[in-house]
N, CA, C and O atoms as a GROMACS GRO file, in nm:
protein
  580
    1UNK      N    1   8.257   5.312  11.667
    1UNK     CA    2   8.254   5.184  11.598
    1UNK      C    3   8.362   5.186  11.490
    1UNK      O    4   8.375   5.282  11.415
    2UNK      N    5   8.437   5.080  11.484
    2UNK     CA    6   8.543   5.072  11.384
    2UNK      C    7   8.516   4.958  11.288
    2UNK      O    8   8.443   4.864  11.318
    3UNK      N    9   8.578   4.968  11.171
    3UNK     CA   10   8.563   4.864  11.070
    3UNK      C   11   8.667   4.755  11.094
    3UNK      O   12   8.764   4.778  11.167
    4UNK      N   13   8.648   4.636  11.035
    4UNK     CA   14   8.750   4.532  11.048
    4UNK      C   15   8.887   4.580  11.001
    4UNK      O   16   8.989   4.545  11.060
    5UNK      N   17   8.890   4.659  10.896
    5UNK     CA   18   9.017   4.710  10.845
    5UNK      C   19   9.084   4.802  10.948
    5UNK      O   20   9.205   4.793  10.970
    6UNK      N   21   9.007   4.890  11.009
    6UNK     CA   22   9.062   4.978  11.112
    6UNK      C   23   9.114   4.897  11.230
    6UNK      O   24   9.217   4.929  11.288
    7UNK      N   25   9.041   4.792  11.266
    7UNK     CA   26   9.086   4.706  11.375
    7UNK      C   27   9.219   4.640  11.342
    7UNK      O   28   9.307   4.632  11.427
    8UNK      N   29   9.233   4.593  11.218
    8UNK     CA   30   9.360   4.532  11.178
    8UNK      C   31   9.476   4.630  11.191
    8UNK      O   32   9.583   4.595  11.240
    9UNK      N   33   9.453   4.753  11.148
    9UNK     CA   34   9.557   4.855  11.158
    9UNK      C   35   9.593   4.883  11.303
    9UNK      O   36   9.711   4.886  11.338
   10UNK      N   37   9.492   4.903  11.388
   10UNK     CA   38   9.520   4.932  11.529
   10UNK      C   39   9.596   4.818  11.595
   10UNK      O   40   9.689   4.841  11.672
   11UNK      N   41   9.556   4.696  11.564
   11UNK     CA   42   9.625   4.580  11.621
   11UNK      C   43   9.772   4.576  11.577
   11UNK      O   44   9.861   4.552  11.658
   12UNK      N   45   9.796   4.599  11.449
   12UNK     CA   46   9.932   4.595  11.398
   12UNK      C   47  10.015   4.711  11.452
   12UNK      O   48  10.131   4.692  11.487
   13UNK      N   49   9.958   4.829  11.458
   13UNK     CA   50  10.031   4.943  11.514
   13UNK      C   51  10.068   4.914  11.658
   13UNK      O   52  10.181   4.940  11.700
   14UNK      N   53   9.973   4.860  11.736
   14UNK     CA   54  10.001   4.828  11.877
   14UNK      C   55  10.114   4.726  11.886
   14UNK      O   56  10.206   4.742  11.966
   15UNK      N   57  10.107   4.621  11.802
   15UNK     CA   58  10.212   4.519  11.803
   15UNK      C   59  10.348   4.579  11.768
   15UNK      O   60  10.447   4.551  11.836
   16UNK      N   61  10.354   4.660  11.665
   16UNK     CA   62  10.481   4.720  11.625
   16UNK      C   63  10.540   4.805  11.737
   16UNK      O   64  10.660   4.800  11.762
   17UNK      N   65  10.456   4.882  11.802
   17UNK     CA   66  10.504   4.966  11.912
   17UNK      C   67  10.556   4.879  12.026
   17UNK      O   68  10.656   4.914  12.088
   18UNK      N   69  10.490   4.767  12.053
   18UNK     CA   70  10.537   4.676  12.158
   18UNK      C   71  10.670   4.613  12.119
   18UNK      O   72  10.760   4.599  12.203
   19UNK      N   73  10.683   4.576  11.992
   19UNK     CA   74  10.804   4.508  11.945
   19UNK      C   75  10.922   4.602  11.926
   19UNK      O   76  11.034   4.572  11.967
   20UNK      N   77  10.897   4.717  11.864
   20UNK     CA   78  11.006   4.804  11.821
   20UNK      C   79  11.011   4.939  11.894
   20UNK      O   80  11.111   5.010  11.887
   21UNK      N   81  10.902   4.973  11.962
   21UNK     CA   82  10.896   5.102  12.028
   21UNK      C   83  10.840   5.211  11.937
   21UNK      O   84  10.823   5.325  11.981
   22UNK      N   85  10.810   5.178  11.813
   22UNK     CA   86  10.755   5.274  11.719
   22UNK      C   87  10.683   5.199  11.607
   22UNK      O   88  10.700   5.078  11.591
   23UNK      N   89  10.604   5.273  11.530
   23UNK     CA   90  10.538   5.217  11.414
   23UNK      C   91  10.553   5.315  11.298
   23UNK      O   92  10.527   5.434  11.313
   24UNK      N   93  10.595   5.263  11.185
   24UNK     CA   94  10.607   5.345  11.065
   24UNK      C   95  10.512   5.292  10.959
   24UNK      O   96  10.475   5.174  10.959
   25UNK      N   97  10.472   5.380  10.869
   25UNK     CA   98  10.381   5.340  10.761
   25UNK      C   99  10.441   5.224  10.680
   25UNK      O  100  10.369   5.133  10.641
   26UNK      N  101  10.571   5.228  10.656
   26UNK     CA  102  10.636   5.122  10.579
   26UNK      C  103  10.623   4.986  10.650
   26UNK      O  104  10.602   4.884  10.584
   27UNK      N  105  10.636   4.985  10.781
   27UNK     CA  106  10.623   4.860  10.857
   27UNK      C  107  10.481   4.806  10.849
   27UNK      O  108  10.460   4.686  10.834
   28UNK      N  109  10.384   4.895  10.860
   28UNK     CA  110  10.243   4.855  10.853
   28UNK      C  111  10.213   4.799  10.714
   28UNK      O  112  10.149   4.695  10.701
   29UNK      N  113  10.259   4.870  10.611
   29UNK     CA  114  10.237   4.826  10.473
   29UNK      C  115  10.296   4.687  10.451
   29UNK      O  116  10.234   4.602  10.387
   30UNK      N  117  10.415   4.665  10.504
   30UNK     CA  118  10.479   4.534  10.488
   30UNK      C  119  10.399   4.425  10.558
   30UNK      O  120  10.376   4.319  10.499
   31UNK      N  121  10.354   4.448  10.681
   31UNK     CA  122  10.278   4.347  10.756
   31UNK      C  123  10.146   4.313  10.686
   31UNK      O  124  10.104   4.197  10.683
   32UNK      N  125  10.082   4.416  10.630
   32UNK     CA  126   9.952   4.393  10.567
   32UNK      C  127   9.963   4.358  10.419
   32UNK      O  128   9.864   4.317  10.357
   33UNK      N  129  10.082   4.373  10.363
   33UNK     CA  130  10.100   4.344  10.221
   33UNK      C  131  10.028   4.442  10.132
   33UNK      O  132   9.970   4.404  10.030
   34UNK      N  133  10.031   4.570  10.170
   34UNK     CA  134   9.961   4.674  10.093
   34UNK      C  135  10.056   4.791  10.069
   34UNK      O  136  10.170   4.791  10.116
   35UNK      N  137  10.009   4.890   9.995
   35UNK     CA  138  10.092   5.006   9.962
   35UNK      C  139  10.096   5.106  10.079
   35UNK      O  140  10.008   5.108  10.164
   36UNK      N  141  10.201   5.188  10.080
   36UNK     CA  142  10.212   5.294  10.180
   36UNK      C  143  10.100   5.396  10.164
   36UNK      O  144  10.055   5.455  10.261
   37UNK      N  145  10.056   5.416  10.040
   37UNK     CA  146   9.946   5.511  10.016
   37UNK      C  147   9.819   5.464  10.086
   37UNK      O  148   9.746   5.544  10.143
   38UNK      N  149   9.793   5.334  10.082
   38UNK     CA  150   9.676   5.280  10.152
   38UNK      C  151   9.689   5.301  10.302
   38UNK      O  152   9.593   5.336  10.370
   39UNK      N  153   9.809   5.279  10.353
   39UNK     CA  154   9.834   5.301  10.496
   39UNK      C  155   9.810   5.447  10.530
   39UNK      O  156   9.747   5.478  10.632
   40UNK      N  157   9.860   5.535  10.448
   40UNK     CA  158   9.845   5.678  10.473
   40UNK      C  159   9.698   5.719  10.483
   40UNK      O  160   9.660   5.796  10.570
   41UNK      N  161   9.616   5.666  10.393
   41UNK     CA  162   9.472   5.699  10.396
   41UNK      C  163   9.407   5.649  10.526
   41UNK      O  164   9.327   5.720  10.586
   42UNK      N  165   9.442   5.527  10.567
   42UNK     CA  166   9.382   5.473  10.689
   42UNK      C  167   9.434   5.548  10.812
   42UNK      O  168   9.357   5.572  10.905
   43UNK      N  169   9.561   5.584  10.813
   43UNK     CA  170   9.616   5.658  10.926
   43UNK      C  171   9.541   5.790  10.943
   43UNK      O  172   9.516   5.834  11.056
   44UNK      N  173   9.506   5.854  10.833
   44UNK     CA  174   9.430   5.979  10.841
   44UNK      C  175   9.294   5.954  10.907
   44UNK      O  176   9.250   6.035  10.988
   45UNK      N  177   9.229   5.844  10.872
   45UNK     CA  178   9.100   5.810  10.933
   45UNK      C  179   9.116   5.781  11.082
   45UNK      O  180   9.036   5.825  11.164
   46UNK      N  181   9.221   5.705  11.117
   46UNK     CA  182   9.243   5.672  11.258
   46UNK      C  183   9.281   5.797  11.337
   46UNK      O  184   9.246   5.810  11.454
   47UNK      N  185   9.352   5.888  11.273
   47UNK     CA  186   9.386   6.015  11.338
   47UNK      C  187   9.258   6.096  11.363
   47UNK      O  188   9.240   6.152  11.471
   48UNK      N  189   9.172   6.102  11.263
   48UNK     CA  190   9.046   6.176  11.276
   48UNK      C  191   8.956   6.118  11.385
   48UNK      O  192   8.879   6.190  11.447
   49UNK      N  193   8.968   5.987  11.408
   49UNK     CA  194   8.885   5.922  11.510
   49UNK      C  195   8.947   5.933  11.650
   49UNK      O  196   8.889   5.886  11.747
   50UNK      N  197   9.067   5.994  11.658
   50UNK     CA  198   9.130   6.014  11.789
   50UNK      C  199   9.206   5.894  11.842
   50UNK      O  200   9.231   5.886  11.962
   51UNK      N  201   9.243   5.801  11.755
   51UNK     CA  202   9.312   5.681  11.802
   51UNK      C  203   9.461   5.679  11.770
   51UNK      O  204   9.538   5.606  11.832
   52UNK      N  205   9.501   5.761  11.673
   52UNK     CA  206   9.641   5.764  11.628
   52UNK      C  207   9.688   5.908  11.616
   52UNK      O  208   9.613   5.996  11.573
   53UNK      N  209   9.811   5.930  11.656
   53UNK     CA  210   9.875   6.059  11.628
   53UNK      C  211   9.984   6.033  11.525
   53UNK      O  212  10.046   5.926  11.523
   54UNK      N  213  10.006   6.131  11.442
   54UNK     CA  214  10.104   6.114  11.335
   54UNK      C  215  10.185   6.242  11.320
   54UNK      O  216  10.130   6.351  11.307
   55UNK      N  217  10.314   6.226  11.321
   55UNK     CA  218  10.403   6.338  11.293
   55UNK      C  219  10.483   6.303  11.169
   55UNK      O  220  10.548   6.199  11.162
   56UNK      N  221  10.477   6.392  11.074
   56UNK     CA  222  10.548   6.367  10.949
   56UNK      C  223  10.696   6.343  10.976
   56UNK      O  224  10.760   6.416  11.051
   57UNK      N  225  10.748   6.240  10.914
   57UNK     CA  226  10.887   6.197  10.926
   57UNK      C  227  10.923   6.141  11.064
   57UNK      O  228  11.038   6.106  11.087
   58UNK      N  229  10.826   6.131  11.156
   58UNK     CA  230  10.855   6.077  11.288
   58UNK      C  231  10.775   5.951  11.317
   58UNK      O  232  10.807   5.878  11.411
   59UNK      N  233  10.674   5.925  11.239
   59UNK     CA  234  10.600   5.802  11.256
   59UNK      C  235  10.469   5.817  11.331
   59UNK      O  236  10.419   5.927  11.352
   60UNK      N  237  10.415   5.703  11.369
   60UNK     CA  238  10.283   5.695  11.431
   60UNK      C  239  10.295   5.665  11.579
   60UNK      O  240  10.391   5.605  11.627
   61UNK      N  241  10.194   5.708  11.648
   61UNK     CA  242  10.181   5.669  11.787
   61UNK      C  243  10.033   5.652  11.816
   61UNK      O  244   9.950   5.711  11.747
   62UNK      N  245  10.001   5.575  11.914
   62UNK     CA  246   9.862   5.555  11.953
   62UNK      C  247   9.827   5.650  12.067
   62UNK      O  248   9.908   5.675  12.156
   63UNK      N  249   9.706   5.701  12.063
   63UNK     CA  250   9.655   5.776  12.176
   63UNK      C  251   9.625   5.677  12.288
   63UNK      O  252   9.637   5.556  12.267
   64UNK      N  253   9.588   5.724  12.403
   64UNK     CA  254   9.550   5.633  12.512
   64UNK      C  255   9.435   5.544  12.466
   64UNK      O  256   9.437   5.423  12.487
   65UNK      N  257   9.336   5.604  12.402
   65UNK     CA  258   9.221   5.528  12.351
   65UNK      C  259   9.266   5.426  12.247
   65UNK      O  260   9.224   5.311  12.251
   66UNK      N  261   9.350   5.467  12.153
   66UNK     CA  262   9.399   5.377  12.049
   66UNK      C  263   9.483   5.264  12.105
   66UNK      O  264   9.473   5.150  12.059
   67UNK      N  265   9.565   5.295  12.205
   67UNK     CA  266   9.649   5.193  12.267
   67UNK      C  267   9.564   5.089  12.340
   67UNK      O  268   9.588   4.969  12.329
   68UNK      N  269   9.465   5.137  12.412
   68UNK     CA  270   9.375   5.046  12.484
   68UNK      C  271   9.304   4.954  12.385
   68UNK      O  272   9.295   4.833  12.406
   69UNK      N  273   9.254   5.013  12.277
   69UNK     CA  274   9.182   4.935  12.175
   69UNK      C  275   9.277   4.838  12.104
   69UNK      O  276   9.241   4.722  12.083
   70UNK      N  277   9.396   4.883  12.069
   70UNK     CA  278   9.493   4.797  12.003
   70UNK      C  279   9.531   4.677  12.088
   70UNK      O  280   9.543   4.565  12.038
   71UNK      N  281   9.551   4.702  12.219
   71UNK     CA  282   9.584   4.592  12.311
   71UNK      C  283   9.470   4.491  12.317
   71UNK      O  284   9.493   4.371  12.314
   72UNK      N  285   9.346   4.540  12.327
   72UNK     CA  286   9.230   4.450  12.332
   72UNK      C  287   9.217   4.368  12.204
   72UNK      O  288   9.183   4.250  12.208
   73UNK      N  289   9.243   4.431  12.090
   73UNK     CA  290   9.236   4.360  11.963
   73UNK      C  291   9.343   4.252  11.954
   73UNK      O  292   9.318   4.142  11.906
   74UNK      N  293   9.463   4.284  12.001
   74UNK     CA  294   9.571   4.186  12.003
   74UNK      C  295   9.535   4.070  12.096
   74UNK      O  296   9.556   3.954  12.061
   75UNK      N  297   9.482   4.101  12.213
   75UNK     CA  298   9.443   3.996  12.308
   75UNK      C  299   9.332   3.909  12.251
   75UNK      O  300   9.331   3.787  12.273
   76UNK      N  301   9.238   3.969  12.179
   76UNK     CA  302   9.131   3.891  12.115
   76UNK      C  303   9.192   3.794  12.013
   76UNK      O  304   9.156   3.677  12.009
   77UNK      N  305   9.283   3.845  11.933
   77UNK     CA  306   9.350   3.762  11.832
   77UNK      C  307   9.422   3.645  11.899
   77UNK      O  308   9.410   3.530  11.855
   78UNK      N  309   9.496   3.673  12.005
   78UNK     CA  310   9.570   3.569  12.076
   78UNK      C  311   9.477   3.466  12.137
   78UNK      O  312   9.503   3.346  12.128
   79UNK      N  313   9.369   3.510  12.200
   79UNK     CA  314   9.276   3.418  12.264
   79UNK      C  315   9.212   3.325  12.161
   79UNK      O  316   9.198   3.205  12.185
   80UNK      N  317   9.174   3.380  12.047
   80UNK     CA  318   9.114   3.296  11.943
   80UNK      C  319   9.215   3.196  11.887
   80UNK      O  320   9.180   3.081  11.860
   81UNK      N  321   9.339   3.239  11.870
   81UNK     CA  322   9.442   3.148  11.820
   81UNK      C  323   9.466   3.033  11.920
   81UNK      O  324   9.477   2.918  11.880
   82UNK      N  325   9.473   3.066  12.047
   82UNK     CA  326   9.492   2.963  12.150
   82UNK      C  327   9.372   2.869  12.154
   82UNK      O  328   9.388   2.748  12.164
   83UNK      N  329   9.252   2.926  12.146
   83UNK     CA  330   9.131   2.844  12.145
   83UNK      C  331   9.134   2.744  12.029
   83UNK      O  332   9.102   2.626  12.047
   84UNK      N  333   9.172   2.791  11.910
   84UNK     CA  334   9.179   2.701  11.795
   84UNK      C  335   9.282   2.591  11.816
   84UNK      O  336   9.260   2.477  11.776
   85UNK      N  337   9.393   2.624  11.879
   85UNK     CA  338   9.493   2.522  11.912
   85UNK      C  339   9.436   2.418  12.007
   85UNK      O  340   9.455   2.298  11.989
   86UNK      N  341   9.366   2.467  12.110
   86UNK     CA  342   9.309   2.376  12.210
   86UNK      C  343   9.210   2.279  12.147
   86UNK      O  344   9.205   2.162  12.185
   87UNK      N  345   9.131   2.327  12.051
   87UNK     CA  346   9.030   2.237  11.993
   87UNK      C  347   9.086   2.154  11.877
   87UNK      O  348   9.011   2.082  11.811
   88UNK      N  349   9.217   2.165  11.852
   88UNK     CA  350   9.278   2.070  11.761
   88UNK      C  351   9.340   2.125  11.633
   88UNK      O  352   9.395   2.047  11.555
   89UNK      N  353   9.334   2.254  11.610
   89UNK     CA  354   9.403   2.309  11.494
   89UNK      C  355   9.553   2.304  11.522
   89UNK      O  356   9.597   2.340  11.631
   90UNK      N  357   9.630   2.258  11.424
   90UNK     CA  358   9.773   2.246  11.452
   90UNK      C  359   9.863   2.314  11.350
   90UNK      O  360   9.984   2.320  11.371
   91UNK      N  361   9.809   2.365  11.242
   91UNK     CA  362   9.889   2.433  11.142
   91UNK      C  363   9.887   2.584  11.169
   91UNK      O  364   9.781   2.646  11.158
   92UNK      N  365  10.001   2.644  11.204
   92UNK     CA  366  10.004   2.787  11.236
   92UNK      C  367   9.947   2.878  11.126
   92UNK      O  368   9.880   2.977  11.156
   93UNK      N  369   9.972   2.844  11.001
   93UNK     CA  370   9.919   2.926  10.892
   93UNK      C  371   9.767   2.916  10.886
   93UNK      O  372   9.698   3.015  10.864
   94UNK      N  373   9.716   2.795  10.908
   94UNK     CA  374   9.570   2.777  10.908
   94UNK      C  375   9.507   2.849  11.028
   94UNK      O  376   9.401   2.909  11.014
   95UNK      N  377   9.571   2.843  11.142
   95UNK     CA  378   9.521   2.915  11.260
   95UNK      C  379   9.516   3.064  11.229
   95UNK      O  380   9.415   3.129  11.256
   96UNK      N  381   9.624   3.117  11.173
   96UNK     CA  382   9.631   3.261  11.144
   96UNK      C  383   9.519   3.303  11.048
   96UNK      O  384   9.451   3.402  11.073
   97UNK      N  385   9.500   3.228  10.939
   97UNK     CA  386   9.397   3.268  10.843
   97UNK      C  387   9.257   3.250  10.901
   97UNK      O  388   9.167   3.329  10.872
   98UNK      N  389   9.238   3.148  10.982
   98UNK     CA  390   9.107   3.128  11.045
   98UNK      C  391   9.076   3.241  11.142
   98UNK      O  392   8.966   3.295  11.142
   99UNK      N  393   9.174   3.277  11.225
   99UNK     CA  394   9.153   3.388  11.319
   99UNK      C  395   9.123   3.516  11.242
   99UNK      O  396   9.032   3.590  11.278
  100UNK      N  397   9.200   3.542  11.137
  100UNK     CA  398   9.176   3.663  11.057
  100UNK      C  399   9.034   3.664  11.001
  100UNK      O  400   8.973   3.770  10.988
  101UNK      N  401   8.982   3.548  10.968
  101UNK     CA  402   8.848   3.540  10.912
  101UNK      C  403   8.736   3.557  11.013
  101UNK      O  404   8.627   3.602  10.976
  102UNK      N  405   8.760   3.522  11.140
  102UNK     CA  406   8.651   3.524  11.238
  102UNK      C  407   8.664   3.632  11.345
  102UNK      O  408   8.565   3.666  11.409
  103UNK      N  409   8.782   3.686  11.366
  103UNK     CA  410   8.803   3.771  11.483
  103UNK      C  411   8.714   3.894  11.488
  103UNK      O  412   8.680   3.940  11.598
  104UNK      N  413   8.676   3.949  11.376
  104UNK     CA  414   8.597   4.072  11.376
  104UNK      C  415   8.451   4.049  11.413
  104UNK      O  416   8.375   4.145  11.430
  105UNK      N  417   8.412   3.923  11.425
  105UNK     CA  418   8.274   3.891  11.460
  105UNK      C  419   8.258   3.853  11.607
  105UNK      O  420   8.150   3.816  11.652
  106UNK      N  421   8.367   3.864  11.682
  106UNK     CA  422   8.364   3.831  11.825
  106UNK      C  423   8.366   3.959  11.906
  106UNK      O  424   8.461   4.037  11.901
  107UNK      N  425   8.259   3.979  11.981
  107UNK     CA  426   8.252   4.095  12.069
  107UNK      C  427   8.304   4.060  12.207
  107UNK      O  428   8.354   3.950  12.230
  108UNK      N  429   8.294   4.155  12.298
  108UNK     CA  430   8.346   4.134  12.434
  108UNK      C  431   8.283   4.015  12.506
  108UNK      O  432   8.352   3.943  12.578
  109UNK      N  433   8.153   3.992  12.488
  109UNK     CA  434   8.087   3.882  12.557
  109UNK      C  435   8.137   3.747  12.506
  109UNK      O  436   8.168   3.658  12.584
  110UNK      N  437   8.146   3.733  12.374
  110UNK     CA  438   8.193   3.608  12.316
  110UNK      C  439   8.339   3.582  12.356
  110UNK      O  440   8.377   3.470  12.390
  111UNK      N  441   8.418   3.687  12.349
  111UNK     CA  442   8.558   3.673  12.386
  111UNK      C  443   8.574   3.637  12.533
  111UNK      O  444   8.659   3.555  12.568
  112UNK      N  445   8.492   3.696  12.619
  112UNK     CA  446   8.496   3.664  12.762
  112UNK      C  447   8.466   3.516  12.785
  112UNK      O  448   8.532   3.451  12.867
  113UNK      N  449   8.370   3.463  12.713
  113UNK     CA  450   8.335   3.321  12.728
  113UNK      C  451   8.448   3.230  12.682
  113UNK      O  452   8.477   3.129  12.746
  114UNK      N  453   8.513   3.267  12.572
  114UNK     CA  454   8.627   3.188  12.524
  114UNK      C  455   8.741   3.197  12.624
  114UNK      O  456   8.804   3.096  12.655
  115UNK      N  457   8.767   3.317  12.675
  115UNK     CA  458   8.875   3.333  12.771
  115UNK      C  459   8.847   3.256  12.900
  115UNK      O  460   8.939   3.198  12.958
  116UNK      N  461   8.722   3.254  12.944
  116UNK     CA  462   8.685   3.176  13.062
  116UNK      C  463   8.712   3.027  13.039
  116UNK      O  464   8.763   2.958  13.127
  117UNK      N  465   8.676   2.978  12.919
  117UNK     CA  466   8.702   2.838  12.885
  117UNK      C  467   8.852   2.810  12.888
  117UNK      O  468   8.895   2.708  12.942
  118UNK      N  469   8.931   2.899  12.828
  118UNK     CA  470   9.076   2.880  12.827
  118UNK      C  471   9.134   2.884  12.968
  118UNK      O  472   9.224   2.807  13.000
  119UNK      N  473   9.083   2.974  13.051
  119UNK     CA  474   9.128   2.980  13.190
  119UNK      C  475   9.096   2.850  13.262
  119UNK      O  476   9.177   2.799  13.338
  120UNK      N  477   8.975   2.797  13.238
  120UNK     CA  478   8.936   2.671  13.300
  120UNK      C  479   9.030   2.559  13.256
  120UNK      O  480   9.078   2.482  13.338
  121UNK      N  481   9.055   2.551  13.125
  121UNK     CA  482   9.144   2.446  13.075
  121UNK      C  483   9.285   2.462  13.130
  121UNK      O  484   9.354   2.363  13.154
  122UNK      N  485   9.327   2.585  13.150
  122UNK     CA  486   9.460   2.609  13.205
  122UNK      C  487   9.467   2.568  13.352
  122UNK      O  488   9.569   2.517  13.398
  123UNK      N  489   9.359   2.591  13.425
  123UNK     CA  490   9.355   2.557  13.568
  123UNK      C  491   9.328   2.409  13.593
  123UNK      O  492   9.369   2.355  13.696
  124UNK      N  493   9.260   2.346  13.502
  124UNK     CA  494   9.224   2.205  13.517
  124UNK      C  495   9.309   2.121  13.423
  124UNK      O  496   9.262   2.074  13.320
  125UNK      N  497   9.433   2.102  13.460
  125UNK     CA  498   9.528   2.030  13.374
  125UNK      C  499   9.480   1.891  13.338
  125UNK      O  500   9.501   1.845  13.226
  126UNK      N  501   9.415   1.822  13.432
  126UNK     CA  502   9.368   1.686  13.400
  126UNK      C  503   9.260   1.690  13.292
  126UNK      O  504   9.254   1.600  13.208
  127UNK      N  505   9.175   1.792  13.294
  127UNK     CA  506   9.073   1.806  13.189
  127UNK      C  507   9.140   1.830  13.055
  127UNK      O  508   9.101   1.771  12.954
  128UNK      N  509   9.239   1.918  13.054
  128UNK     CA  510   9.309   1.948  12.929
  128UNK      C  511   9.381   1.823  12.876
  128UNK      O  512   9.376   1.793  12.757
  129UNK      N  513   9.447   1.752  12.966
  129UNK     CA  514   9.517   1.631  12.924
  129UNK      C  515   9.419   1.525  12.873
  129UNK      O  516   9.446   1.458  12.774
  130UNK      N  517   9.305   1.512  12.940
  130UNK     CA  518   9.203   1.417  12.894
  130UNK      C  519   9.151   1.458  12.756
  130UNK      O  520   9.130   1.372  12.670
  131UNK      N  521   9.129   1.586  12.736
  131UNK     CA  522   9.081   1.636  12.607
  131UNK      C  523   9.182   1.607  12.496
  131UNK      O  524   9.145   1.557  12.390
  132UNK      N  525   9.309   1.638  12.520
  132UNK     CA  526   9.410   1.616  12.416
  132UNK      C  527   9.428   1.467  12.388
  132UNK      O  528   9.449   1.427  12.274
  133UNK      N  529   9.420   1.385  12.491
  133UNK     CA  530   9.430   1.240  12.470
  133UNK      C  531   9.310   1.190  12.390
  133UNK      O  532   9.327   1.107  12.300
  134UNK      N  533   9.190   1.237  12.420
  134UNK     CA  534   9.071   1.198  12.347
  134UNK      C  535   9.081   1.239  12.201
  134UNK      O  536   9.048   1.161  12.112
  135UNK      N  537   9.127   1.362  12.177
  135UNK     CA  538   9.143   1.409  12.038
  135UNK      C  539   9.239   1.320  11.960
  135UNK      O  540   9.215   1.291  11.842
  136UNK      N  541   9.346   1.276  12.025
  136UNK     CA  542   9.446   1.194  11.957
  136UNK      C  543   9.390   1.060  11.913
  136UNK      O  544   9.435   1.004  11.813
  137UNK      N  545   9.292   1.009  11.986
  137UNK     CA  546   9.236   0.877  11.954
  137UNK      C  547   9.105   0.884  11.877
  137UNK      O  548   9.049   0.780  11.839
  138UNK      N  549   9.054   1.006  11.853
  138UNK     CA  550   8.927   1.023  11.781
  138UNK      C  551   8.947   1.122  11.666
  138UNK      O  552   8.930   1.242  11.684
  139UNK      N  553   8.982   1.071  11.548
  139UNK     CA  554   9.002   1.161  11.434
  139UNK      C  555   8.874   1.237  11.400
  139UNK      O  556   8.765   1.197  11.440
  140UNK      N  557   8.888   1.344  11.327
  140UNK     CA  558   8.775   1.430  11.294
  140UNK      C  559   8.662   1.356  11.226
  140UNK      O  560   8.545   1.380  11.258
  141UNK      N  561   8.692   1.270  11.136
  141UNK     CA  562   8.586   1.195  11.068
  141UNK      C  563   8.522   1.276  10.957
  141UNK      O  564   8.557   1.391  10.932
  142UNK      N  565   8.427   1.214  10.893
  142UNK     CA  566   8.363   1.275  10.775
  142UNK      C  567   8.276   1.395  10.808
  142UNK      O  568   8.269   1.487  10.727
  143UNK      N  569   8.210   1.398  10.921
  143UNK     CA  570   8.119   1.509  10.946
  143UNK      C  571   8.189   1.643  10.962
  143UNK      O  572   8.125   1.747  10.953
  144UNK      N  573   8.319   1.643  10.984
  144UNK     CA  574   8.394   1.768  10.996
  144UNK      C  575   8.458   1.808  10.864
  144UNK      O  576   8.531   1.908  10.860
  145UNK      N  577   8.435   1.737  10.761
  145UNK     CA  578   8.501   1.770  10.633
  145UNK      C  579   8.402   1.824  10.533
  145UNK      O  580   8.440   1.857  10.421
   0.00000   0.00000   0.00000
């Protein structure tokens, strides 16, 4: 079992490795807006849990387990962001902060249901178009504020 903070680190490490081929403590600190010392402490915990390997002066890498978990966390984040877009969120910053606030409370079952809904909307273009047209003509109103 991992904490929300550990999940954030694994997700960011996985993303950095996908983007750059490597992850460094400085890159993680920059993405999270925290100190390198904080990153170092968490990396030690992730290393102890068998999810991260670390070589001094060479950077971080994910174990097979860590990579699998990091990819799933990234996919969860993406699915929730897309879901929020589909239901009418349109500000990228608001989507990002909302996903950050809720993503740690979604387990595999909840995520599977959201992904199934997104797959349905992707396959049923007329349903998606009808939904977006309906949203455009029906503002949120007072009950959503």
